[in-house]
C-alpha positions as CSV (number, residue, x, y, z in Angstrom):
1,X,29.3,22.1,23.8
2,X,25.3,22.8,22.6
3,X,22.9,20.1,21.9
4,X,20.4,20.2,19.0
5,X,17.7,17.8,18.3
6,X,16.7,18.3,14.5
7,X,13.7,16.1,12.9
8,X,13.4,15.8,9.6
9,X,16.9,16.5,9.3
10,X,17.6,14.2,6.3
11,X,15.4,16.2,4.4
12,X,15.7,19.4,2.3
13,X,15.8,22.0,4.9
14,X,16.9,19.6,8.2
15,X,20.1,18.4,6.5
16,X,20.9,22.0,5.6
17,X,20.5,22.9,9.3
18,X,22.6,20.1,10.3
19,X,25.1,21.4,8.6
20,X,25.3,24.9,9.5
21,X,25.1,23.8,13.1
22,X,27.5,21.1,12.9
23,X,29.7,23.7,11.5
24,X,28.9,26.4,14.1
25,X,30.0,23.4,17.0
26,X,26.8,22.3,18.0
27,X,26.1,18.6,18.8
28,X,23.4,17.2,16.7
29,X,20.9,14.5,16.6
30,X,18.9,14.3,14.0
31,X,15.7,12.3,13.5
32,X,14.5,11.4,10.1
33,X,11.1,8.2,9.6
34,X,12.8,8.5,5.7
35,X,9.0,8.1,4.7
36,X,8.3,7.2,1.4
37,X,7.1,10.3,-0.3
38,X,10.0,10.6,-2.4
39,X,12.9,8.4,-3.0
40,X,15.4,7.5,0.4
41,X,18.6,7.6,-1.7
42,X,17.6,11.3,-1.6
43,X,17.4,11.8,1.4
44,X,20.7,9.2,2.2
45,X,22.6,11.9,-0.4
46,X,21.7,14.8,2.0
47,X,23.5,13.0,5.0
48,X,26.0,11.6,3.7
49,X,28.6,13.9,4.2
50,X,27.4,14.4,8.2
51,X,27.6,10.8,9.3
52,X,31.3,10.7,10.1
53,X,31.1,14.1,12.1
54,X,31.9,13.4,15.3
55,X,29.1,15.2,16.9
56,X,26.4,14.0,14.5
57,X,24.2,10.7,15.8
58,X,21.3,10.1,13.5
59,X,18.2,8.2,14.6
60,X,15.5,6.5,12.4
61,X,12.5,7.1,14.1
62,X,8.5,8.1,13.8
63,X,7.4,10.9,15.4
64,X,3.9,9.4,15.9
65,X,5.8,6.9,18.3
66,X,6.3,8.8,21.5
67,X,7.8,5.2,23.6
68,X,10.6,4.9,20.9
69,X,11.4,9.0,21.3
70,X,11.6,8.5,24.9
71,X,13.6,5.6,24.7
72,X,16.3,6.9,21.9
73,X,16.2,10.8,22.7
74,X,17.7,11.2,26.2
75,X,18.8,14.7,25.7
76,X,19.7,17.2,27.1
77,X,18.8,19.3,24.6
78,X,19.6,23.3,24.4
79,X,16.9,23.3,21.6
80,X,15.1,21.4,19.4
81,X,14.2,22.5,15.8
82,X,10.9,20.4,14.7
83,X,10.9,20.5,10.7
84,X,9.6,16.5,10.4
85,X,5.9,16.5,8.7
86,X,3.9,14.8,6.2
87,X,4.3,17.3,3.4
88,X,2.4,18.7,0.4
89,X,-0.9,20.5,-0.1
90,X,-2.9,18.5,-2.5
91,X,-1.8,15.0,-0.8
92,X,-2.8,15.9,2.1
93,X,-6.5,16.2,0.3
94,X,-6.4,12.9,-0.6
95,X,-5.5,11.7,2.8
96,X,-6.3,13.7,5.5
97,X,-6.0,11.5,8.9
98,X,-2.7,10.5,7.9
99,X,-1.9,14.3,7.3
100,X,-3.3,15.2,10.9
101,X,-1.6,12.0,12.6
102,X,2.0,12.7,11.7
103,X,1.6,16.4,11.7
104,X,-0.4,17.5,14.7
105,X,0.3,13.9,16.9
106,X,3.7,14.1,16.0
107,X,4.3,17.1,16.8
108,X,2.4,16.7,20.3
109,X,4.8,14.3,21.0
110,X,7.9,16.7,20.3
111,X,6.3,19.5,22.1
112,X,6.0,16.6,25.2
113,X,9.1,15.3,24.5
114,X,10.9,18.4,24.6
115,X,8.9,19.8,28.0
116,X,10.0,16.2,29.9
117,X,13.5,17.2,29.2
118,X,13.5,20.4,30.0
119,X,14.1,22.1,26.4
120,X,13.7,26.0,26.6
121,X,13.3,26.4,22.8
122,X,11.5,25.0,20.9
123,X,11.8,25.9,16.6
124,X,8.6,25.0,14.5
125,X,8.1,24.8,11.0
126,X,4.9,26.4,9.9
127,X,3.7,27.1,6.7
128,X,2.8,30.0,4.2
129,X,-0.4,27.5,3.8
130,X,-1.8,28.9,6.8
131,X,-2.9,32.0,5.3
132,X,-4.8,30.2,2.2
133,X,-6.7,33.1,0.6
134,X,-6.2,36.1,3.0
135,X,-6.7,38.7,0.1
136,X,-4.6,41.3,2.3
137,X,-1.2,41.0,0.9
138,X,1.7,41.0,2.1
139,X,0.9,38.7,4.5
140,X,1.3,39.9,8.1
141,X,1.4,37.9,11.2
142,X,-0.8,40.4,12.7
143,X,-3.5,39.2,10.7
144,X,-5.1,36.6,13.6
145,X,-8.0,36.1,10.1
146,X,-6.4,32.8,8.6
147,X,-7.9,31.1,5.8
148,X,-6.5,27.4,5.0
149,X,-7.6,25.5,2.4
150,X,-6.1,22.1,2.6
151,X,-5.9,19.8,5.8
152,X,-1.9,20.1,5.3
153,X,-2.3,23.9,6.2
154,X,-5.2,22.8,8.9
155,X,-2.5,20.7,10.5
156,X,0.1,23.4,10.5
157,X,-2.2,25.8,12.5
158,X,-2.3,23.2,14.5
159,X,0.7,23.3,15.4
160,X,1.2,26.7,16.0
161,X,-1.7,26.5,18.8
162,X,-0.3,23.6,20.3
163,X,3.0,25.6,20.7
164,X,1.2,28.0,22.5
165,X,-0.5,26.0,25.0
166,X,3.1,24.3,25.6
167,X,4.5,28.1,26.7
168,X,1.6,29.4,27.9
169,X,1.4,26.1,30.6
170,X,5.5,25.1,30.8
171,X,7.4,28.6,29.8
172,X,8.5,27.0,26.8
173,X,10.1,29.4,24.5
174,X,7.8,28.3,20.9
175,X,9.1,30.3,18.0
176,X,6.9,29.2,15.2
177,X,8.5,30.3,11.0
178,X,5.9,30.3,8.0
179,X,8.1,29.4,5.7
180,X,7.2,30.8,2.3
181,X,8.1,28.8,-0.7
182,X,11.5,27.4,-0.3
183,X,14.2,26.4,-3.0
184,X,17.4,25.8,-3.7
185,X,20.1,22.6,-3.8
186,X,18.5,19.2,-1.6
187,X,14.9,20.8,-2.9
188,X,11.9,17.6,-2.7
189,X,11.8,16.6,-6.4
190,X,7.8,17.2,-6.2
191,X,8.2,20.8,-5.6
192,X,7.4,23.4,-8.6
193,X,11.3,24.6,-9.2
194,X,13.1,21.0,-9.3
195,X,9.8,19.2,-10.7
196,X,10.0,21.9,-14.1
197,X,13.8,21.5,-14.1
198,X,14.1,18.4,-14.8
199,X,11.2,17.7,-17.1
200,X,13.0,20.5,-18.9
201,X,16.3,19.3,-19.0
202,X,14.9,16.0,-20.1
203,X,12.5,17.8,-22.9
204,X,9.4,16.8,-21.0
205,X,6.4,19.4,-21.2
206,X,5.9,21.4,-18.0
207,X,2.6,21.2,-16.7
208,X,1.2,25.2,-16.1
209,X,-1.7,25.0,-13.9
210,X,-4.5,27.7,-14.4
211,X,-3.2,30.8,-17.1
212,X,0.2,31.3,-15.1
213,X,-0.4,34.3,-13.1
214,X,-0.5,32.6,-9.7
215,X,2.6,34.2,-7.3
216,X,5.1,32.5,-4.9
217,X,7.2,34.7,-2.4
218,X,10.1,32.2,-3.5
219,X,12.6,31.7,-0.2
220,X,16.3,30.6,-1.1
221,X,17.1,27.6,1.5
222,X,20.4,29.8,3.0
223,X,17.6,32.5,3.7
224,X,15.6,30.4,5.7
225,X,18.4,28.7,7.3
226,X,19.5,32.2,8.7
227,X,15.9,32.8,9.8
228,X,16.4,29.2,11.8
229,X,19.4,30.0,13.3
230,X,18.1,33.0,14.1
231,X,15.2,31.6,15.9
232,X,17.4,29.2,18.3
233,X,19.2,32.1,19.5
234,X,15.8,34.6,20.2
235,X,15.1,35.0,23.7
236,X,12.8,37.5,23.7
237,X,9.0,36.7,24.6
238,X,7.9,32.9,25.1
239,X,5.7,32.6,21.8
240,X,6.3,34.3,18.7
241,X,5.0,33.7,14.8
242,X,6.8,34.5,12.5
243,X,7.1,34.6,9.1
244,X,10.0,34.2,6.8
245,X,9.6,35.0,3.0
246,X,11.7,37.1,0.5
247,X,9.0,39.4,0.2
248,X,8.9,39.7,-3.5
249,X,6.5,37.6,-5.5
250,X,7.4,36.0,-8.7
251,X,4.3,34.9,-11.1
252,X,4.2,31.0,-12.4
253,X,5.1,32.7,-15.5
254,X,7.9,34.1,-14.8
255,X,9.5,31.7,-12.8
256,X,9.4,29.0,-16.1
257,X,10.9,31.9,-18.0
258,X,13.7,31.8,-15.0
259,X,14.3,28.4,-15.5
260,X,14.4,28.5,-19.3
261,X,17.1,31.3,-19.5
262,X,19.5,29.5,-16.3
263,X,19.1,26.1,-17.9
264,X,19.3,27.2,-21.6
265,X,16.3,25.6,-22.5
266,X,13.1,26.4,-24.2
267,X,9.9,24.9,-22.0
268,X,6.9,23.3,-23.9
269,X,3.7,24.0,-21.9
270,X,1.1,21.7,-20.9
271,X,-1.8,23.6,-20.2
272,X,-3.5,22.2,-16.7
273,X,-6.8,23.6,-14.8
274,X,-5.8,25.1,-11.5
275,X,-6.0,22.2,-8.4
276,X,-8.0,22.1,-5.3
277,X,-5.8,23.7,-2.6
278,X,-3.5,25.8,-4.8
279,X,-3.7,29.3,-3.3
280,X,-3.3,32.2,-6.2
281,X,-0.8,33.6,-4.1
282,X,1.3,33.7,-1.1
283,X,3.6,36.8,-0.1
284,X,5.3,37.5,3.0
285,X,5.0,40.6,5.2
286,X,9.0,40.7,6.8
287,X,8.3,43.5,9.6
288,X,8.2,41.0,12.2
289,X,11.2,39.3,11.2
290,X,13.3,42.3,11.2
291,X,12.5,43.6,14.1
292,X,13.1,40.6,15.9
293,X,15.5,37.8,14.2
294,X,16.7,40.8,12.3
295,X,16.0,38.6,9.2
296,X,16.9,40.2,5.7
297,X,16.5,37.6,2.6
298,X,20.0,37.8,0.6
299,X,19.5,36.0,-2.3
300,X,17.5,37.2,-5.3
301,X,15.5,34.6,-7.4
302,X,17.7,34.3,-10.5
303,X,20.7,34.0,-8.4
304,X,19.1,31.3,-6.3
305,X,18.0,29.8,-9.8
306,X,21.4,29.5,-10.7
307,X,22.9,28.0,-7.6
308,X,19.8,25.5,-7.9
309,X,20.5,24.7,-11.3
310,X,24.5,24.2,-10.9
311,X,23.6,21.6,-7.8
312,X,21.3,20.0,-10.7
313,X,23.5,19.4,-13.4
314,X,25.7,17.4,-10.6
315,X,23.4,15.2,-9.2
316,X,21.8,11.4,-10.2
317,X,18.1,11.8,-11.5
318,X,16.4,10.5,-8.6
319,X,15.1,6.5,-8.8
320,X,11.0,6.2,-8.5
321,X,8.4,8.6,-9.2
322,X,8.5,11.4,-6.8
323,X,4.7,11.9,-5.2
324,X,3.6,15.2,-4.8
325,X,1.7,18.5,-5.6
326,X,4.5,20.0,-8.0
327,X,3.6,23.2,-5.8
328,X,6.0,24.9,-3.6
329,X,4.5,26.5,-0.7
């Protein structure tokens, strides 16, 4: 039986990864701090079906606390999937020090723990935000001129560079995955699709930042999980950075239109100025993902929104106000 350590395991992406690994027969240890960025009840709902599984263990730990990590995560592990991070572009501008502490020092701790335990495979959740305002689209991993414009984005660049150090010094295979605007069932309530859908269903106006022309490369959670699975199995070079996206951009106006059609509700828009840290577009080149991971997205945006809407209609309204950007990365 193979063993995996999944940080951020109670979150949106992490809980889906844990579901798949358990179904494949892995023994999974999930780590999550249950950060109050959004209501704890939502994460508890994510893991409710996993808790009874005989191959599942959940540790409530802060990745900044290396002694606690060492004490409670003794391994051995065949792979570490490091998804835990302080999330959100705009909140990182208000609190850059905490983002640096969690995302950079926390990643350093996980890499050090993996080194001590002899873990060979380390998969890291990076972000499309590292590209910033790069006008050369679609964005390619081969373009080394990154232009991050938020503290959050800079922490993800730092995580990728830390991975290079450990891959070079300790022969650890580090695969950094730049996620492009992940959406779908269990999506965080602060992200645009979830936030807008809730407002639409409640008959509330939705905030539209800018003129609606900003574009995002929306990627369904099931495609992201398939990419993570492939990265866990990757046996090539010791260090790779790979985009996981859909290779199709959707404008903000188009996204709202798809939600209106899917939910059967007309939107009332509240025009807002562009926000600091926002980028005009994200767009992933998938050439490298296809070549190294045999990755090909399978869920188109309309189908993904229908699946999300079906999940949303059966979920309770979250208790408490979500803190966040309303921007899907």
